[in-house]
C-alpha positions as CSV (number, residue, x, y, z in Angstrom):
1,M,-41.9,12.4,-10.8
2,N,-38.6,13.1,-12.6
3,I,-36.5,11.2,-15.1
4,T,-34.9,8.2,-13.5
5,Q,-31.1,8.7,-13.8
6,I,-28.7,6.0,-12.7
7,V,-24.9,6.1,-13.0
8,L,-22.7,3.0,-13.1
9,H,-19.3,4.2,-12.1
10,G,-16.0,2.6,-11.4
11,M,-12.5,2.1,-12.8
12,G,-11.9,1.1,-16.3
13,G,-12.3,-2.6,-16.9
14,M,-14.8,-3.2,-14.2
15,G,-17.6,-4.1,-16.7
16,K,-19.8,-1.1,-16.5
17,T,-20.7,-1.2,-20.2
18,Q,-21.3,-4.9,-20.0
19,I,-23.7,-4.5,-17.1
20,A,-25.6,-1.8,-19.0
21,L,-25.8,-4.1,-22.1
22,E,-27.0,-7.0,-20.0
23,Y,-29.7,-4.8,-18.5
24,V,-30.9,-3.6,-22.0
25,Y,-30.9,-7.2,-23.2
26,R,-33.0,-8.4,-20.3
27,H,-35.4,-5.4,-20.0
28,H,-35.7,-3.9,-23.5
29,K,-39.3,-5.1,-23.7
30,D,-40.1,-2.9,-20.8
31,Y,-39.4,0.2,-22.9
32,S,-41.0,1.7,-25.9
33,S,-37.6,2.7,-27.3
34,V,-34.0,2.2,-26.3
35,F,-31.1,4.4,-27.6
36,W,-27.4,3.8,-27.0
37,I,-25.2,6.9,-27.0
38,N,-21.4,7.0,-27.2
39,A,-20.7,9.8,-24.6
40,S,-16.9,9.5,-24.6
41,S,-16.8,13.1,-26.0
42,E,-19.2,15.8,-27.0
43,Q,-18.7,15.1,-30.7
44,T,-19.5,11.3,-30.3
45,T,-22.6,12.3,-28.3
46,K,-23.8,14.6,-31.1
47,T,-23.1,11.9,-33.6
48,S,-25.2,9.5,-31.6
49,F,-28.1,11.9,-31.5
50,I,-27.9,12.3,-35.2
51,Q,-28.0,8.5,-35.5
52,I,-31.1,8.5,-33.3
53,M,-32.8,10.9,-35.6
54,E,-31.9,8.7,-38.6
55,Q,-33.5,5.7,-36.7
56,L,-36.7,7.7,-36.0
57,I,-37.0,8.7,-39.6
58,E,-36.5,5.1,-40.8
59,Y,-39.0,3.8,-38.2
60,H,-41.7,6.2,-39.4
61,A,-40.9,5.5,-43.0
62,I,-41.5,1.8,-42.5
63,L,-45.0,2.5,-41.0
64,L,-46.1,4.1,-44.3
65,D,-46.7,2.3,-47.6
66,E,-45.3,5.3,-49.4
67,P,-42.9,7.3,-47.2
68,D,-43.9,11.0,-47.0
69,Y,-40.7,12.6,-45.7
70,K,-42.3,16.0,-45.6
71,H,-44.9,14.7,-43.2
72,I,-42.3,12.7,-41.2
73,G,-40.2,15.8,-40.9
74,S,-43.1,17.7,-39.4
75,L,-43.7,14.9,-36.9
76,L,-40.1,14.8,-35.8
77,G,-39.5,18.6,-35.6
78,M,-37.5,18.4,-38.8
79,A,-40.0,20.3,-41.0
80,G,-38.2,21.4,-44.2
81,K,-35.0,19.6,-43.2
82,L,-35.5,16.3,-45.0
83,D,-34.9,15.7,-48.7
84,S,-36.9,13.4,-50.9
85,V,-35.2,10.2,-49.5
86,G,-35.3,11.3,-45.8
87,L,-31.7,12.6,-45.5
88,F,-30.7,15.8,-43.7
89,S,-27.6,17.9,-43.4
90,T,-25.5,18.5,-40.3
91,E,-22.6,20.2,-41.9
92,K,-23.2,23.5,-40.0
93,P,-23.2,23.7,-36.2
94,E,-26.7,25.2,-36.2
95,E,-28.0,22.2,-38.2
96,E,-26.4,19.8,-35.8
97,Q,-28.0,21.6,-32.8
98,H,-31.4,21.6,-34.5
99,V,-31.2,17.8,-34.8
100,I,-30.3,17.4,-31.1
101,K,-33.1,19.7,-30.1
102,A,-35.6,17.8,-32.2
103,V,-34.6,14.4,-30.7
104,K,-35.0,15.9,-27.2
105,K,-38.4,17.3,-28.1
106,W,-39.5,13.9,-29.5
107,L,-38.4,12.3,-26.2
108,T,-40.6,14.7,-24.2
109,A,-43.7,13.9,-26.1
110,K,-46.3,12.2,-23.8
111,Q,-46.8,9.3,-26.1
112,N,-43.0,8.5,-25.7
113,D,-42.9,8.1,-21.9
114,K,-41.2,4.7,-21.8
115,W,-37.9,5.4,-23.4
116,L,-34.4,4.5,-22.2
117,L,-31.2,6.4,-23.0
118,V,-27.8,4.8,-22.2
119,F,-24.9,7.3,-22.2
120,D,-21.9,5.1,-22.4
121,N,-18.3,6.1,-21.3
122,L,-19.1,9.5,-20.0
123,D,-15.6,10.2,-18.8
124,D,-15.1,13.8,-20.0
125,L,-16.9,16.0,-17.4
126,E,-14.9,19.1,-18.2
127,S,-15.4,19.8,-21.9
128,F,-19.2,19.5,-22.0
129,D,-22.3,19.1,-19.8
130,I,-24.3,15.9,-20.4
131,N,-27.4,17.7,-19.0
132,D,-27.5,19.5,-22.3
133,Y,-28.4,16.2,-23.9
134,I,-31.0,14.9,-21.4
135,P,-34.6,15.9,-22.1
136,S,-36.5,18.1,-19.7
137,C,-39.5,16.0,-18.7
138,N,-40.8,13.9,-15.8
139,F,-40.6,10.5,-17.4
140,G,-38.1,8.2,-19.1
141,T,-34.9,6.5,-17.8
142,V,-31.2,7.5,-18.2
143,I,-28.3,5.1,-17.5
144,I,-24.8,6.5,-17.5
145,T,-21.6,4.5,-17.4
146,S,-18.5,6.4,-16.3
147,R,-15.1,6.2,-14.7
148,R,-15.8,9.5,-13.1
149,R,-17.3,9.6,-9.6
150,G,-18.3,13.2,-10.3
151,S,-20.8,12.0,-12.9
152,T,-23.1,10.9,-10.0
153,Q,-23.9,14.4,-8.9
154,G,-27.7,14.8,-8.8
155,R,-28.1,11.2,-9.8
156,R,-28.3,7.8,-8.2
157,G,-24.8,6.4,-8.3
158,L,-24.0,2.7,-8.2
159,E,-20.3,1.9,-7.9
160,V,-19.2,-1.2,-9.8
161,H,-16.8,-3.1,-7.6
162,Q,-14.4,-5.9,-8.3
163,M,-15.9,-9.4,-8.7
164,Q,-16.3,-11.9,-5.9
165,N,-14.1,-15.0,-6.0
166,H,-16.7,-17.3,-7.3
167,E,-18.0,-14.8,-9.9
168,A,-14.4,-14.2,-11.2
169,E,-13.6,-17.9,-11.5
170,K,-16.9,-18.5,-13.3
171,L,-16.1,-15.7,-15.8
172,L,-12.7,-17.1,-16.4
173,S,-14.0,-20.6,-17.0
174,T,-16.7,-19.4,-19.3
175,S,-14.3,-17.1,-21.3
176,A,-11.8,-19.9,-21.6
177,G,-14.4,-22.5,-22.6
178,L,-13.0,-24.9,-19.9
179,D,-15.2,-27.1,-17.8
180,L,-13.1,-28.0,-14.8
181,G,-15.5,-30.8,-13.9
182,S,-14.5,-32.7,-17.0
183,L,-10.8,-32.8,-16.1
184,T,-9.5,-36.2,-14.9
185,P,-8.0,-37.4,-12.7
186,E,-9.4,-35.7,-9.6
187,G,-5.9,-34.4,-8.6
188,K,-5.6,-32.5,-11.9
189,C,-9.0,-30.9,-11.5
190,K,-8.0,-29.6,-8.0
191,F,-4.7,-28.4,-9.4
192,E,-6.4,-26.4,-12.2
193,K,-9.0,-25.0,-9.8
194,A,-6.2,-23.7,-7.6
195,A,-4.6,-22.2,-10.7
196,A,-7.8,-20.5,-11.7
197,A,-8.2,-19.1,-8.2
198,A,-4.6,-17.8,-8.4
199,I,-5.2,-16.2,-11.8
200,V,-8.2,-14.2,-10.7
201,E,-6.4,-13.1,-7.6
202,K,-3.4,-11.9,-9.5
203,L,-5.7,-10.0,-11.9
204,G,-7.3,-8.3,-9.0
205,Y,-10.8,-9.7,-9.8
206,L,-11.0,-7.3,-12.7
207,P,-13.6,-8.5,-15.2
208,L,-11.8,-7.1,-18.3
209,A,-8.5,-8.7,-17.4
210,I,-10.2,-12.0,-16.5
211,A,-12.1,-12.0,-19.8
212,Q,-8.9,-11.3,-21.8
213,A,-7.1,-14.1,-19.8
214,G,-10.0,-16.5,-20.7
215,A,-9.8,-15.5,-24.4
216,Y,-6.0,-16.2,-24.4
217,I,-6.6,-19.6,-22.8
218,N,-9.3,-20.4,-25.4
219,I,-7.1,-19.3,-28.3
220,Q,-4.1,-21.2,-27.1
221,Q,-6.2,-24.2,-26.1
222,C,-4.2,-24.5,-22.9
223,L,-5.0,-25.0,-19.2
224,F,-5.2,-22.4,-16.4
225,S,-1.9,-23.6,-15.0
226,H,-0.2,-22.8,-18.3
227,Y,-1.5,-19.3,-18.3
228,L,-0.4,-18.8,-14.7
229,R,3.2,-19.8,-15.6
230,E,3.1,-17.6,-18.6
231,Y,1.8,-14.7,-16.5
232,E,4.7,-15.1,-14.0
233,I,7.2,-14.9,-16.9
234,N,5.6,-12.2,-19.2
235,A,2.6,-10.5,-17.6
236,N,3.3,-7.4,-19.7
237,R,2.6,-9.2,-23.0
238,L,-0.6,-10.8,-21.7
239,L,-2.0,-7.6,-20.4
240,S,-0.9,-5.2,-23.2
241,R,-2.4,-7.2,-26.0
242,K,-6.1,-7.7,-27.0
243,W,-7.0,-11.4,-27.0
244,K,-10.7,-11.1,-27.1
245,V,-12.0,-10.4,-30.6
246,G,-14.4,-7.5,-31.0
247,K,-14.2,-3.9,-32.4
248,D,-15.0,-2.4,-29.0
249,D,-12.7,-4.6,-27.0
250,R,-9.4,-3.2,-25.7
251,S,-6.4,-4.7,-23.9
252,V,-6.2,-4.1,-20.2
253,F,-3.5,-1.5,-20.5
254,A,-5.1,0.3,-23.4
255,T,-8.3,0.7,-21.3
256,W,-6.4,2.6,-18.6
257,E,-4.2,4.6,-21.0
258,L,-7.3,6.7,-21.7
259,S,-7.6,7.7,-18.1
260,F,-3.9,8.3,-17.7
261,N,-3.8,10.6,-20.6
262,A,-6.8,12.5,-19.4
263,I,-5.3,13.0,-16.0
264,K,-2.0,14.2,-17.4
265,N,-3.8,16.7,-19.6
266,Q,-5.9,18.1,-16.7
267,N,-3.3,18.1,-14.0
268,P,0.3,17.2,-14.6
269,K,1.0,17.1,-10.9
270,A,-1.7,14.4,-10.5
271,A,0.0,12.4,-13.3
272,E,3.3,12.7,-11.5
273,L,1.8,11.6,-8.2
274,L,0.5,8.5,-10.0
275,S,4.0,7.8,-11.3
276,L,5.5,8.2,-7.8
277,C,2.9,5.8,-6.4
278,A,4.1,3.2,-8.9
279,F,7.2,2.8,-6.7
280,L,5.2,2.5,-3.5
281,D,3.1,-0.4,-2.2
282,N,-0.3,-0.1,-3.8
283,N,-2.3,-0.3,-0.5
284,D,-2.8,2.3,2.2
285,I,-0.9,5.2,0.6
286,C,-1.2,7.7,3.4
287,E,-1.7,11.3,2.5
288,E,0.2,12.6,5.5
289,F,3.1,10.4,4.5
290,L,3.0,11.9,0.9
291,R,2.7,15.4,2.3
292,R,5.8,15.0,4.5
293,G,7.7,13.4,1.7
294,M,6.9,16.2,-0.7
295,K,7.7,18.8,2.0
296,L,4.5,20.7,1.2
297,A,3.5,23.8,3.1
298,I,0.4,23.6,5.3
299,N,-1.7,25.7,2.9
300,D,-0.5,23.9,-0.2
301,T,-3.5,22.1,-1.7
302,S,-1.8,20.6,-4.8
303,L,-1.6,17.1,-3.2
304,A,-5.3,17.1,-2.3
305,D,-6.2,18.4,-5.8
306,S,-4.2,15.6,-7.4
307,I,-5.7,12.9,-5.2
308,H,-9.2,14.2,-5.9
309,L,-8.6,13.8,-9.6
310,L,-7.4,10.3,-9.2
311,F,-10.5,9.5,-7.2
312,S,-12.6,11.2,-9.9
313,Y,-11.2,8.8,-12.5
314,S,-11.6,5.8,-10.2
315,I,-7.8,5.2,-10.5
316,A,-7.5,5.4,-6.7
317,K,-10.0,4.5,-4.0
318,R,-10.3,5.9,-0.5
319,T,-9.6,3.4,2.3
320,E,-11.7,2.8,5.4
321,K,-9.2,4.8,7.4
322,Y,-10.2,7.9,5.3
323,D,-6.6,9.3,5.4
324,S,-5.2,7.1,2.7
325,F,-6.0,5.4,-0.6
326,N,-5.4,2.2,-2.6
327,I,-4.6,1.7,-6.2
328,H,-5.8,-1.5,-8.0
329,P,-2.8,-3.9,-8.4
330,L,-3.1,-4.1,-12.1
331,V,-3.3,-0.3,-12.5
332,H,-0.2,-0.1,-10.3
333,L,1.5,-2.6,-12.5
334,C,0.4,-0.8,-15.7
335,I,1.9,2.5,-14.4
336,Q,5.2,0.8,-13.7
337,W,5.4,-0.7,-17.2
338,K,4.4,2.6,-18.7
339,L,7.4,4.2,-16.9
340,E,9.8,1.4,-17.9
341,M,9.1,2.3,-21.6
342,G,11.2,5.5,-21.0
343,P,14.3,4.4,-19.0
344,D,15.5,7.9,-18.3
345,K,12.1,9.0,-17.0
346,Y,11.9,5.8,-14.9
347,Q,15.2,6.5,-13.2
348,E,14.3,10.1,-12.6
349,M,11.0,9.1,-10.9
350,A,12.6,6.2,-9.0
351,I,15.1,8.6,-7.4
352,K,12.3,11.1,-6.6
353,A,10.1,8.4,-5.1
354,F,13.0,7.1,-3.0
355,L,13.8,10.5,-1.6
356,M,10.1,11.2,-1.0
357,V,9.7,8.0,1.0
358,T,12.7,8.7,3.2
359,S,11.6,12.2,3.8
360,G,8.1,11.1,4.5
361,I,9.0,8.5,7.1
362,A,11.6,10.6,8.9
363,V,10.6,12.4,12.2
364,P,10.2,16.1,11.5
365,E,13.3,18.0,12.7
366,D,11.4,20.5,14.8
367,R,10.4,18.0,17.5
368,E,11.4,14.9,19.4
369,R,10.3,11.4,18.4
370,E,7.0,10.3,19.9
371,V,5.1,7.0,20.2
372,S,2.9,8.1,17.3
373,D,6.0,8.3,15.2
374,W,6.8,4.6,15.8
375,I,3.3,3.7,14.8
376,F,3.4,6.0,11.7
377,E,6.7,4.4,10.6
378,R,5.4,0.9,11.1
379,R,2.3,1.7,9.1
380,N,4.4,3.0,6.2
381,L,7.0,0.2,6.2
382,P,5.5,-1.5,3.1
383,H,6.3,1.6,1.1
384,V,9.9,1.6,2.4
385,F,10.2,-2.1,1.4
386,A,8.8,-1.3,-2.1
387,V,11.0,1.7,-2.8
388,E,14.2,0.0,-1.5
389,R,14.4,-1.8,-4.9
390,Q,15.2,1.5,-6.5
391,M,18.3,2.1,-4.4
392,K,20.5,1.1,-7.4
393,F,19.5,4.4,-9.1
394,L,20.7,6.7,-6.3
395,P,23.6,8.9,-7.1
396,L,25.7,7.9,-4.1
397,E,28.2,10.7,-4.7
398,K,25.5,13.1,-3.4
399,E,25.1,13.6,0.3
400,E,21.3,13.7,-0.1
401,S,21.3,10.1,-1.3
402,L,23.5,8.9,1.6
403,A,21.3,10.7,4.1
404,A,18.3,9.0,2.6
405,L,19.9,5.6,2.9
406,D,20.8,6.3,6.5
407,T,17.2,7.2,7.2
408,L,16.2,3.7,5.9
409,R,19.0,2.1,7.9
410,S,17.6,3.8,11.1
411,V,14.0,2.8,10.3
412,Y,14.9,-0.8,9.6
413,Q,17.1,-1.0,12.7
414,D,14.4,0.5,15.0
415,H,11.8,-1.8,13.7
416,G,13.8,-5.0,14.0
417,H,14.8,-5.5,10.3
418,Y,18.5,-5.9,11.2
419,R,19.7,-7.7,8.0
420,K,18.2,-4.9,5.9
421,A,19.8,-2.3,8.2
422,E,23.2,-4.1,7.7
423,E,22.8,-4.0,3.9
424,M,22.1,-0.2,4.1
425,C,25.2,0.3,6.3
426,K,27.5,-1.5,4.0
427,V,26.3,0.5,0.9
428,I,26.9,3.7,2.8
429,L,30.3,2.5,4.1
430,A,31.5,1.7,0.6
431,T,31.1,5.4,-0.3
432,R,32.1,6.9,3.1
433,E,35.5,5.0,3.1
434,K,36.5,7.1,0.1
435,L,36.7,10.0,2.5
436,G,39.3,8.1,4.6
437,A,39.2,5.4,7.3
438,D,39.4,8.0,10.1
439,H,36.9,10.5,8.6
440,P,34.0,11.1,11.2
441,S,31.4,10.0,8.6
442,T,33.2,6.7,8.0
443,V,33.6,6.1,11.8
444,D,29.9,6.8,12.4
445,T,28.9,4.3,9.7
446,I,31.2,1.6,11.2
447,N,29.6,2.3,14.6
448,N,26.2,1.8,13.0
449,I,27.3,-1.6,11.6
450,A,28.6,-2.6,15.1
451,V,25.1,-1.8,16.5
452,V,23.5,-4.0,13.9
453,Y,25.9,-6.8,14.5
454,K,25.1,-6.6,18.2
455,Q,21.4,-6.7,17.6
456,Q,21.9,-9.8,15.4
457,G,23.9,-11.6,18.1
458,K,27.2,-11.3,16.2
459,Y,29.0,-10.2,19.4
460,S,32.7,-10.8,18.3
461,Q,32.2,-8.9,15.1
462,A,30.4,-6.1,16.9
463,L,33.1,-5.8,19.5
464,E,35.8,-5.5,16.9
465,L,34.0,-2.7,15.1
466,Y,33.2,-0.9,18.4
467,Q,36.9,-1.0,19.3
468,R,37.8,0.5,16.0
469,T,35.1,3.2,16.3
470,L,36.1,4.0,19.9
471,A,39.7,4.6,18.9
472,G,38.6,6.9,16.1
473,R,36.1,8.9,18.2
474,E,38.4,9.3,21.1
475,K,41.0,10.7,18.8
476,S,38.7,13.1,16.8
477,L,36.0,14.0,19.3
478,G,37.5,13.4,22.7
479,V,36.9,10.8,25.4
480,D,33.9,12.5,26.9
481,H,32.0,13.4,23.7
482,P,28.4,11.9,23.6
483,S,29.2,10.0,20.4
484,T,32.3,8.5,22.1
485,L,30.2,7.5,25.1
486,D,27.6,5.9,22.8
487,T,30.3,3.6,21.5
488,V,31.4,2.9,25.1
489,H,27.8,2.1,26.0
490,G,27.4,-0.2,23.0
491,M,30.6,-2.1,23.9
492,A,29.2,-2.5,27.5
493,I,26.0,-4.1,26.1
494,V,28.1,-6.6,24.1
495,Y,30.1,-7.6,27.2
496,E,26.8,-7.9,29.2
497,E,25.4,-10.3,26.5
498,Q,28.6,-12.3,26.7
499,G,28.3,-12.6,30.5
500,K,31.4,-10.5,31.1
501,Y,29.7,-8.4,33.8
502,S,32.7,-6.8,35.4
503,Q,33.9,-5.4,32.0
504,A,30.4,-4.4,31.2
505,L,29.9,-2.6,34.5
506,E,33.2,-0.7,34.1
507,L,32.2,0.6,30.7
508,Y,28.6,1.5,31.9
509,Q,30.1,3.5,34.8
510,R,32.3,5.4,32.4
511,A,29.4,6.1,30.0
512,L,27.1,7.1,32.9
513,A,29.6,9.6,34.3
514,G,30.2,11.1,30.9
515,Y,26.5,11.3,30.0
516,E,25.6,12.9,33.4
517,K,28.2,15.5,32.9
518,S,27.6,16.4,29.2
519,L,23.8,15.6,28.8
520,G,22.4,15.7,32.3
521,V,21.1,13.2,34.8
522,D,17.6,13.0,33.1
523,H,18.7,12.6,29.5
524,P,17.3,9.4,27.8
525,S,20.9,8.2,27.1
526,T,21.8,8.7,30.7
527,L,18.7,6.8,31.9
528,Q,19.2,4.0,29.4
529,T,22.7,3.5,30.9
530,V,21.2,3.4,34.3
531,N,18.8,0.8,33.1
532,N,21.6,-1.3,31.7
533,M,23.6,-1.1,34.8
534,A,20.6,-2.4,36.7
535,N,20.5,-5.4,34.3
536,V,24.1,-6.2,35.3
537,Y,23.3,-5.9,39.0
538,M,20.4,-8.2,38.5
539,Q,22.5,-10.8,36.7
540,Q,24.9,-10.6,39.6
541,G,22.1,-11.2,42.1
542,K,22.3,-7.6,43.5
543,Y,18.6,-7.2,43.4
544,S,18.3,-4.1,45.8
545,Q,20.8,-2.1,43.7
546,A,19.1,-3.2,40.5
547,L,15.7,-2.2,41.7
548,E,16.9,1.2,42.8
549,L,18.4,1.9,39.4
550,Y,15.4,0.5,37.5
551,Q,13.1,2.8,39.5
552,R,15.3,5.8,38.7
553,A,15.4,5.0,35.0
554,L,11.7,4.3,34.8
555,A,10.7,7.5,36.6
556,G,13.0,9.5,34.3
557,C,11.8,7.9,31.1
558,E,8.1,8.2,32.0
559,K,8.7,11.9,32.6
560,S,10.8,12.7,29.5
561,L,9.6,10.2,26.9
562,G,6.1,9.0,28.2
563,V,4.7,5.9,29.7
564,D,4.2,4.1,26.4
565,Y,7.5,5.0,24.7
566,P,9.5,1.8,23.6
567,S,12.5,2.7,25.8
568,T,10.2,3.2,28.8
569,L,8.5,-0.2,28.1
570,G,12.0,-1.8,27.9
571,I,12.6,-0.7,31.5
572,V,9.2,-2.1,32.5
573,N,10.2,-5.4,31.0
574,N,13.5,-5.4,32.8
575,M,11.8,-4.7,36.2
576,A,9.5,-7.6,35.5
577,N,12.6,-9.7,34.9
578,L,13.8,-8.7,38.3
579,Y,10.6,-9.6,40.0
580,E,10.7,-12.9,38.2
581,E,14.2,-13.6,39.5
582,Q,12.9,-12.9,43.0
583,G,10.0,-15.3,42.5
584,K,7.4,-12.5,42.6
585,Y,5.5,-13.9,39.6
586,S,2.3,-11.9,40.0
587,Q,4.1,-8.6,40.0
588,A,6.3,-9.7,37.2
589,L,3.4,-10.8,35.0
590,E,1.6,-7.6,35.6
591,L,4.6,-5.6,34.3
592,Y,5.1,-7.9,31.4
593,Q,1.5,-7.5,30.3
594,R,1.9,-3.7,30.5
595,A,5.1,-3.9,28.4
596,L,3.6,-6.3,25.9
597,A,0.4,-4.1,25.3
598,G,2.6,-1.0,24.8
599,C,5.1,-2.7,22.5
600,E,2.4,-4.4,20.3
601,K,0.9,-1.0,19.8
602,S,4.0,1.0,19.0
603,L,6.4,-1.6,17.6
604,G,4.1,-4.3,16.3
605,V,3.4,-7.9,17.3
606,D,6.5,-9.3,15.4
607,H,9.1,-6.8,16.6
608,P,12.1,-8.5,18.4
609,S,11.4,-6.4,21.5
610,T,7.8,-7.5,21.6
611,L,8.8,-11.2,21.1
612,G,11.3,-10.9,23.9
613,I,8.5,-9.9,26.3
614,V,6.3,-12.8,25.0
615,N,9.2,-15.2,25.7
616,N,9.6,-13.8,29.2
617,M,5.9,-14.3,29.9
618,A,6.3,-17.9,28.8
619,N,9.1,-18.3,31.4
620,I,6.7,-17.2,34.1
621,Y,4.0,-19.6,33.0
622,E,6.5,-22.4,32.8
623,K,7.7,-21.7,36.4
624,Q,4.1,-21.7,37.5
625,G,3.5,-25.1,35.9
626,K,1.2,-23.7,33.3
627,Y,2.9,-25.5,30.5
628,S,0.2,-25.2,27.8
629,Q,0.1,-21.4,28.1
630,A,3.9,-21.3,28.3
631,L,4.2,-23.5,25.1
632,E,1.8,-21.3,23.2
633,L,3.9,-18.2,24.0
634,C,7.2,-19.9,23.3
635,Q,6.0,-21.0,19.9
636,R,4.9,-17.5,19.1
637,A,8.3,-16.1,20.2
638,L,10.2,-18.8,18.3
639,A,8.3,-18.3,15.0
640,G,8.7,-14.5,15.2
641,R,12.4,-14.7,16.1
642,E,13.2,-17.2,13.4
643,K,11.7,-14.8,10.9
644,A,13.2,-11.6,12.3
645,L,16.5,-12.7,13.7
646,G,17.3,-16.0,12.0
647,T,17.6,-19.5,13.3
648,D,21.2,-19.0,14.7
649,H,20.5,-15.9,16.8
650,P,21.1,-16.6,20.5
651,Y,17.5,-15.4,21.3
652,T,16.0,-17.8,18.7
653,V,18.0,-20.7,20.2
654,W,16.7,-19.7,23.6
655,S,13.1,-19.8,22.4
656,M,13.7,-23.1,20.8
657,K,14.9,-24.5,24.1
658,G,11.8,-23.0,25.7
659,V,9.6,-24.9,23.3
660,E,11.4,-28.2,23.9
661,D,11.3,-27.8,27.7
662,C,7.5,-27.1,27.6
663,Q,6.8,-30.0,25.3
664,A,8.9,-32.3,27.6
665,A,7.1,-31.0,30.7
666,L,3.7,-31.6,29.1
667,K,4.6,-35.2,28.2
668,L,5.5,-35.8,31.8
669,T,2.3,-34.3,33.2
670,N,0.2,-36.2,30.8
């Protein structure tokens, strides 16, 4: 049998010390002696051992009518060390060590086999070894509280997690001294219960933050709803001040400041990583995303070392995916405010984070884009959304900044966030136009805006910009340059959407001839044009010609891009449209289901392309008289399109009509 050693570990503010205190309060009678040791540093640990010796001397003195300190000294391994009143010296290091050795020896005595030592706040694992202070025997109990996961080595570790909802709300009510049941009328009680639930959620179910919030409410004699309003306005003030009275109580931010400083002292790169993460979303921070963004070599271990240290201090926590980590929302907020205290440093890190994100989400230059890249981009979009707020700090006179903005524009556009893509384009254009209206970079940006207008259903505005772009590109690049042909192709799509099929077909034929000549017959741009020509033929009722072109486009894209690539799935969807037009509903539905499964995987369930397939499937069900199934899909398409495209987009209007038609059909059948 060995010493029982238990480690309560977790991030600062989780209540590790409080749990240990509660255990001692409930079970102190089970032990012959209980000693509390401040283990925040080696010096505080030594001081605690000296205090233990003082307690032992005092205990033995009480047992005697006339204290015999010479005898007590011999009992406690302090022979010749105690003066006439039981005091001893620890001025010299060797005297200090003697006391520690004597305490450990006393703890190993067989008559003292029911002791409990609590080492509180053991966060410094580098400067000293706590094992030097634990007796060598086969009895006794040691409880350690620590922010450091590494403190569990060789011991039983119990991670202290955030509180459950009901626990957090109970702690808030108790700390605030508010009995929700006593509130009248009933509506007010429900309102305050909802406010309490909102408070603990915003505080990330962190016991320290909840207790401090309760103390503030108690001091101010206010309700939960008042605190919630105050938090929305000035969370910094509420979290950075200490509202709970007590010499050992700290504010939420002060608690974490200790960890931040320790991390900075041990590994400045880890501290910088933490600062960069302040500009990202606090959830699912992917290591591969960071590695790409930092442009680290394969054998560079600096990122892994930094993340390991953050884990060690419980500042970050590994996700279930095992390739990313989360940061507690309040820690995330604390880092942001810490940076804001130095505006110059904040701006420097904001720019660095922005460039890191755009580099991290971009497809590596040494290979073509794959389906996995679409999935990777979609997964990391929350970080793109978060860092976009720092765009105002970018030095737009630098090409690096404009390239970063264009990367965001491309990602937003590909993933259906067209309004955001438009915003990026206009910021870029404002700088590019300084180079001249006909400068290639200016013309490229105008073309990108035209594409975004087209995707938003703003066909007249798109066509106007395409015409301006075409004139510029024909002049500077030539009529057969791939970029010129891209503009021709874009104009053709606009004409097709407007129902001007003859004009669309003419431009598609020009683009196709140019692409085949300059890029080859199997290039994705060539095949996409073939696909779009097939769309026109289908609209004109030329089904045989359409099918022939779809088959060519599909075979080429499956070979060059893969069967699950978004462009390939777009062709599958179009072939399904053709079968639907021909009344071949079973074949159409089979292809729609293939396209839907692939797009949901690569693009996501709310991407405009995915929603287009959902809407098309609804059309099939409606034609088959399956109005309930059709209505369900129409409503999904409508909700998604309203969010992604807006209520005025032609596709949204189309989905709205689909919902109305299905509802009307259901009324008639019922």
